[in-house]
N, C-alpha and C positions, 0 to 999 in steps of 0.2 A: 204209546207215543215215544218216539226216540228222543232221548235227552242229548243235547249238545254240550260238549265240554266248553267251559268258559276259559278262554286263554288267559294265563297269568301274565299280567303286564311285566315286561322286563324291568329289572332293577334300574333305577335312575343312575345317572352318572355320580351324583352326590352319594347315594347309598353304596355303590361299589367303591368309591373313594374312601368312605367311612370304614367299610369292612377291611379294606387294604391297610388303612392306618391302624386299625385295632390289631390286625394280624401282625403288622410290623412292630407295634408296641409290645405285643406278647412275646414275639421272638427276641426283642431287645431286653425284656425284663425277666423272663422266666428263669434264666440261669442264676439270677441273684435271689430268687425267692427262698431256696433252702437256707442260705446264710441269714436272710431276714428273719426266718422262722426261728432258727437256733439262737440268733442274737437277741430276739425279743424274749424268748423263754429265759435266757440268762439274765435279762434286765428286770423281769418281773418275779423271779424266783424269791419266794418268801417276802416279797416287798411289803405286803400288808402287816407283817409281824415286826417290821423294823421300828425301833424306838428313836424318836427325834431327839437329837442331842447336839451339844457344842455349837458350831457355827449355824446350824439350822435354827437355833433359838434366837439369833439376832433379829430375824424377821418377826418371830412370834413376840419378842419383847416390844418391837415397834408397833405391831398390830394391837397389842394389849393396851399400850399407854400413849400413843401418838396419833395426831390427827392426819387426815389426808394431806393437808397443806404442809405440815411439818415433814412427813415422809418424802414428799415430792421435792423438797428444798434442802434435804440433808442426806449425806451419805451414811451417817451413823458412825459410831466409834469403830465398828468392825465391818463397815460397808455391807449393809444388809441387802443390797441390790434394789434400787428404787422401783423399777417396774414390777419385779416379782413381789415385793412387799405391798405395793399398791393393789396388785391382783389378790394377794392373800387377805388384805384388809377388806376388800370388796366382798370376797367369799365369806369372810367371818361375819360381815354385817348382813348377809343375805341367806345363803344356804348353810353356813357354818363351816368352820375350818377344821379339817381332819388331816391325818397323815397322807391319805390318798390325794386329797385336794392339793396339798403342798407339793407333792412329788409328781403329780400328773403333768404339769407343763414341761418339766425336765425330762421325764420319761418319754413323752410324746416327741420331743426334739431329738432325744437319743435314738429312738426307733426310726424316726424320719431320716436321720443321718445315714442309716444303713441302706437306704434307697438313693438318697440324693448325692451322697459322697461318691459312690461307684458310678452314678450317672455322669457326674462331672469328670471323673477320671476317664470314663469311656469317651467323652467328648474331646479330651486332651490327648489320650494315648490310643488304646485299642481295647477291644472287648476282653481279651485274655488278661491283660493287666488289671482291668477293672474288676473282673471276676475274682482274681487272687486278692486284690485290695479289699473287696467286699467281705471275704472270709476273714482276713486279717483284722479288719475293723470289728466284725461281729464278735470275734473272740478276744478282742483287746481288753485285758483286765482294767486298764486305766479308763477307757471309754465306758465300760460296763459300770465301773464304780461311780463315775460322775453322772451317769444316766439314772442312778438310783438315789442321788443325793440332792436334797432340796436347797441347792445353791446354784448360781447362774453359770458355772464354768462350762458345762456342755452346751449351753445356749450360746455363750460367747464364742466357743470354738466353732459351732455351726455357722455363725455369722462371719467369723474370721475366714474360714475356709471358703465359703461361698463368695465373700467379698473379694478376696485376693485372686481367686480363679476367675471371677467375673471381670476383674481388672485386666488380667492377662488375656482373656478372650476378647475384651474390647480392644486391647492393644493389637490383637491379631486380626480382628474382623471389622472393627469400627462400627459394630452394630449398636444401636441406641439401647436395646434391651439390657445389654450387659452393663452399660453405663448406669442405667437406673438401678439395676440389681446391686452394683457396687455401692452406690450412694446410700441405698436403704440399709445395707449391711454395715457400712462404715459408720453410720449414724447410730443405729440401734445397738451394735456390738459394744461400744464403750458405755452406752446407757445401762446395759445389763451388768457390765463389769469394766471399770475404768482402765484396768491393766492392759486391755487390748488396744487402747487408743494409739500408742506409737506404731504398732505393727500394721495398723490399718491405714493411718494417715500418711506415714512416711513414703510408701512406694509411689503413689501418684505424684507427690511433691518432688521426689528425686527424679521421677520419670519426666516431669516437666523440663527440668534443667538438662537432662541427658538428651531428650528429644529435640530441644531447642538447639543444643550444640550440634547434634547430628544434622538437623535441617539447615543450619548455617553452613556446614561443610559440604552438604549434599543438596544444593538448591533444587535439583530436579527429582528429589526422592518422593515428593508428594504428587498424586495424580492431579492432572489439570482440573482446576475448578473445585477440588476437594479442600475442606478446611484443614488448617494445620493441626497435626496431632498434638503438638505441644499446646496449642491454644485450647483444644478440647480437653486435654488433661488439666489445664489451668482452670477451665470452667468447672470440671469435675471437682477439683479441690475447693473451689468457691462454694458450690452447693453442699459439699460435705461439711466444711467448716461452719456454714450457716446452720445446718441441721444440728450439728453438735453443740453450737452456741445456744440454740433454742432449748435443747433438752438439758444440757449440762451446765449452762450459764448460772441458773439460780443456785444449785447446790454448790458449785465452785465458788461463787461469790459469798455464799452464806456459811459454808462449812469446809473451807479449804484446809484448815488445820487437821481435819480428820484424815486427809490424805498425806500431807506433808509429814505428819508424825509417823507414818508407816514406810517412808522412803529413807534411803541412805542409812539403814539400820542393820542390814545383813551383809554377808560376804559370800560371794560365789567362789568356791574352790573346786579343785579337780576331783576330790573325793565325792563331794555332794553332787557334782554334775554326773560323775560316773554312775552313782547309785540312782540318780534321776533317770538316766538312760535305761537302767534296768527296770525301773518302774514303768517307763513308756513302753518298753518291749514286752514286759511281763515275765522275765526270768533272769536268773543270776548265774546260771551254769556257764563255766568258763568255755567248754567246747561250743555251746550254743552261741555265746557272745562272739567267739572267734568266727563261727559260721555266719553270724549276723553281719560282722564287718565285711566278710567276703561278699555277701549278698548286697550290701549297701554299695560296695565299690563296683561290683558288676552291674547293679542297677543304675548307678550314676553314669558309668561309662556307656551303657546301652542307651540311656536317655540322652546323653550328650551326642551320641552318634546319630540317633534317629531324630531328636527334636532339640537342637542346640539352644534355641531360645527358651524353651520350657525348662531345661536343665539349669540354665543360667538364672532364670527367675526363681526356681526352687532354692538354689544355693544362696541367692541374695536375700531371700526371706529368712532362711535359716540363720545366716550370719547376723542379719539385723535383729532377729529375736534374741540372740545371745547378747548382742551389744546392748539391747534394751535392759536386760537383766543386770548386766555389769554397770550400766549408768544409773539406773533407778535404785538398785540394791534394796529390794523390799525387805521388811522385817523377817527374821528367821530364815534368810536365804541359805544359810549353812546347812539347813535340813533338806534332804533329798526330796521329800514330798512337796515342799514349798517351791523348789526349782521346777519339779514336774508340773505343779499346778499353774504357776505363772508362765511357764514355757509350754503350755499345753498345745499351742499352735504348731509346735514341732512334731507332735504325735502323728497327724495324717501324712506329713512329709516323710517321716521315717517309714511309715507303712507303705507309702507310695514307692519309695526306693526299694524297699524289701520286695514288694510285689513285682517291680520291674526286674530285680535280680532273679527272682524265682522264674519269671517268664523267660528271661534270656537263657538261664541254665536249663530250664525245661525244654526250650526249643532245641538246644544242642543235644540233650539226651534223647528227645523225641525223634530226632533224625534217624536214630538207629532202632528205637523201640518206643513207640508213642505212649503206651500205658505207663512207661517208666517215669514220664514227666508228672503224671497224676500221682504216682506212688511217692515221688520226691516231695511234692507239695503236701500230700496227706501226712507223710512222715514228719515234716517240719511242724505242721499244726499239732499233731498228737504229742510229740516230744515237748513242744512249747507249753501245751496244756499241762502235761505231766510235771514239768518243772516250775510252772507258774503258780500264782497264789489262789486260783479259783478253787482247786480241789481242797485247799487248806482253809478256805473261807466258806465254801458252799456246803457245809454240813447242816443237818437239821436236828433239833431246832437251833437257829442262830439269829437272835434278834438284834445283832450288832455288826452286820456286815459292813457298815459304814464307819465303824469305830477305828480310831487311829492305830489300834493294834494291828489291823489289817492294811491300813493305809501305808504303814511303814515297811511292809514287805518291799524288798526281798530279804532284809536282815531283821530277824525278830529277836536278836540278842539284846541284852540290856545295854551293851556298849553303844549300839547305834540306834536302838529303839527305846526311847525313854519310857514308853508305855508298858513295856515288858516288865518294868520295875514295879508296876502296880500289883502284880500278883502277890496277895497277902501271904506273909510268913506263916500265919496261923489261920486256917480255914475251918469253920465249924464242921464237925463231923456229920451234921445233918445233910449237907450237900452230897456227901458220899452215899447216905441212905437214899436220897432222891435218885442218885445215879444208878441204883440197883433196880429201879422201876423201869418199865418200858419207856423209851425215849418219847418225849412229847405227850405223855399220858396225863400230865398235870399242867396247869397254868398258874404260875407263882407271881405274886406281887411283891416286889422288893421296895422297902422304905427304910430310911430316906434315900435321897440321892443328891449328887452334885452334877449339874449338866455338862460341865467341861470334861473333855476327854481325859485330861491328866488327873482328874479326881474321880474317875469312874472305872471300877474294877469289876463291874458286873459281868462283862464278857468272860472273864476267868471263872466266875462262879457258875455261869451257864455251861461252860466246858466240862465242869464236874457233875453238875446236876442233870444235864441233858433234858431239861424241862422247858416248856414255854415260859416267857417272862414278860412282865409288865412293870411299870414304875408307879409307886405311890407317893403323891405329894403329902407333906406333913404340915407345912406352914398354914396359918389361918388367913392368909391373904395379905394385901398391902403391897407397897412398893418393893420392899425387901424380898417378898416372895417372887415377884416378877423378875427381878434382877438375878435371883438365885436359880432360875430355871423352873419356876412353878407358876401357876396361874391363880389370880384372885378368884376365889369361889364365892357364890356360884356365878358362872359366866357361860351362858348358853351359846355364845359365839364360838366357843372352842369345843369341838366334839372328837377329841382324840380317843382312839380305841385302846392304845397301849399305855396311856398315862391318865391317872385319875386321882382325885383326892382320896387318901386312904380311909377317911372317915365317911365317905359316901357309900353307904352299904348297898343302896340300890344300884349305884354305878358299878360296884364290884360284881354284883350278880349279873348285870347286863353284859359285862365283859367276859364272863365265864371264868372268873377267878376262883381257883380251888383253895389256895392257901395264901396267907399273908405272912411275910417274914419281916420283922422289925429288927433293925440293927441298933443295939443300945448305944454304941459309941462308934460311929463309922469313921470319925476322924482318927481314932486310935487304930482301928482296923486297917486303914489306908496308910497310916504313918504320916498324916498331915495335920498336926495339931493346930495349925493356923486357920483351918477351915471354919466356917460358921458353926456355932454350937447349936445343934438341933435336939439336944438331949431332952429338954423340957417338952417339946412338941411330941417326940416319940414316946416319952413316959406317959403323957396324957392319953395318947391314942392306945397304948397298951392297957391302961386302966379301963378305958371305954370298951375295948375289945373283950377284956376279961368279963365285963358285965354282960355284953351282948352275946358273945360266942361261947362263954364258959372257959374252963381251964385251957391253957395252951397245949398244943400237940407236943411241943418240944421247947426246951429252954436250956441255955448254957450261958457262959460268960459273955458271949457276943450277940446272940440272937434270941428272939422269942417268936414262935411260930403258932399261928392260929388256923383252925379249920374253918373255911368260909363256905365251901361247896355244900356241906350237909345242911347248913342253915338256909342257903339259897334254895335248895331243893325242897325244903320244908315250907317255903313261902315267906320266910322272914327276909326282910330287906326289899321286898317288892312293893 
């Protein structure tokens, strides 16, 4: 019997449209995928080995000792970021708080930026500029750094960039979706970090006045029957102010002093701004900086020629950001890293102008020899990486890539980097012994410690030992322990892998600790006699260890070292 073939029904119109949309989406996004991959790898490199310290502990202190209500209505003495801390406390009370949990939201937003930022640039400019911008962002040391740091800066940057460009796109298109996007970003951005409030709220407010004046002088400028743009911008301001009042009203009313005490304390000078520029772009080489200024000028000129409104908008935002810094004068503004942090909104604008400059020059070179344009761009990236901080920071093992020692790049000299002065004049010979072993072959617990950067020299110790590192708490709990960067024990809510109470033998074994190094007098080692005296706690733990683990492996005037691995392997401590 002859079989008849069943005809395959033709694809429906909806299916064909769906395939076409997917194909168009793929054509639009695949050029950005290599930059996304490289950028993601740079942001997760050794991330699990990084030790929480300094400002990251503000949120931990709040989670350990404050209620949800208190966190929601207070900024904290160092602005622990209300929404992030609420999320951390919820995690601590449910699944447990770890290094990965604390850094996951920031990392996710940092990686998402590698897709969303170029997409926005592509909407505003062209695909080539967006492609170049995507690579510059992926390799940006400053963006990489803040994508790995359990603080809200990269989240606030994400919201600022999307909010400002959504405002611009609404100005251009009058589409309601951009209006909604702006309001969401303008409300949430300051909630994560209040420093971005002026740069997000000022543009639409100024826009209302300018547009109103324009409409008064040009009565026929609006399409017939269309609502006034000035009126829509005013409505936009109303929604934004209402949202900000809802989220920020309680902490502003109850804890305003936490903010006023941090303003009008610093001074922005030419030297700090110049070094902040070097932090934003990731290099300090004079020839590269000269080339950068050329690219910025060419990019600004090209943008002005092609999209005058966008160029004017970018210039206005940049000027306003600088004015905000000059007016508010946050604490320690004389330090370049503080300028770079509070002026972080300038980073994507600098990258955008750099990308526009490379695109313009590449187009001119490509008229004669197209591959030369790609060679020009690749050379710029490679030289920037070679001159930048990444190759000096991304060695293994390095458990301190977020330490201020690396934040203060590009100048690591003691003159401009106060943390360079932490390198101890006398370093125990034992670290040199560790340095002769294969790198990363051991995991060492250092105790005690002080969580603030300026009292933490352990990155210098690791540069000599070349071994993995963790931190041992020595205090026996209480309020002083929490304020000192330690946790009241036992507390199952906190499940940090790189930090554990030094007396928790089972915890040491679970974390793969091979050796424990006790510093007899860390205050004298660091040259900070005013630090809290932990000698008694350390002496008690040394005595306990001598009973548990036997004689130390090494001892001198500064340290006492115990072997833990052999005891863990023998089953003791489990």
